[in-house]
C-alpha positions, 0 to 999 in steps of 0.5 A, spaced: 162 374 805 160 377 798 153 377 801 155 380 808 158 386 804 152 386 799 148 387 806 152 392 809 152 396 803 144 396 802 144 398 809 147 404 808 144 405 802 137 404 806 139 408 811 141 413 806 134 413 803 131 414 809 134 420 811 132 423 804 125 421 806 125 424 812 128 431 810 123 431 804 118 430 809 121 435 814 121 440 807 115 438 805 111 440 812 116 447 812 112 449 806 106 447 808 107 451 814 109 457 810 104 456 805 099 456 811 102 462 814 102 466 808 094 464 806 093 467 813 097 474 812 093 474 805 086 474 809 089 479 814 091 484 809 085 483 805 080 484 811 085 490 813 083 493 805 076 491 806 075 495 813 080 501 810 075 501 804 069 501 808 072 507 812 074 511 806 067 510 803 064 513 810 070 519 810 068 520 803 060 521 805 061 525 811 066 529 807 060 531 802 055 532 807 061 537 810 061 540 803 054 541 802 054 544 809 059 549 807 055 551 801 049 552 805 052 556 810 056 560 805 049 562 802 046 563 809 052 569 810 050 572 803 043 573 805 045 576 812 050 580 809 045 583 803 040 584 809 045 588 813 047 592 807 039 594 806 039 595 813 045 600 813 042 603 807 036 604 810 039 607 816 043 611 812 037 614 808 033 615 814 039 619 817 040 623 811 032 625 811 033 628 818 
C-alpha cells in the first residue's frame, strides 16, 4: 500500500518533470527562433546601411562634379560678360568717332 502511494506520487512528479522539460524545450526553441529572426534582421539592416553608404558616396561624387561644372560655367559667364562689355565699349567708341 505504501508502495502504491509512493508509486502514485512518483508518477505525478514524473509527469510534472516531463511537462517542465517540454516547457523548457519550447522556450529554448522560441528563443532560438527569436535569435535567428534577430540575426536575419540585423543582416538586412547592415546590407541596407552598405547600400545607403554606397548611394551617399555616389551622390557626393555627383555633387562634386556639379559644383566643379558650376564653377566652370560661372567663369565662362564672366568671360562672356567681359567680352560683351569690351564689344559694347568698342561700339560706343566707334559711334562716338562718327
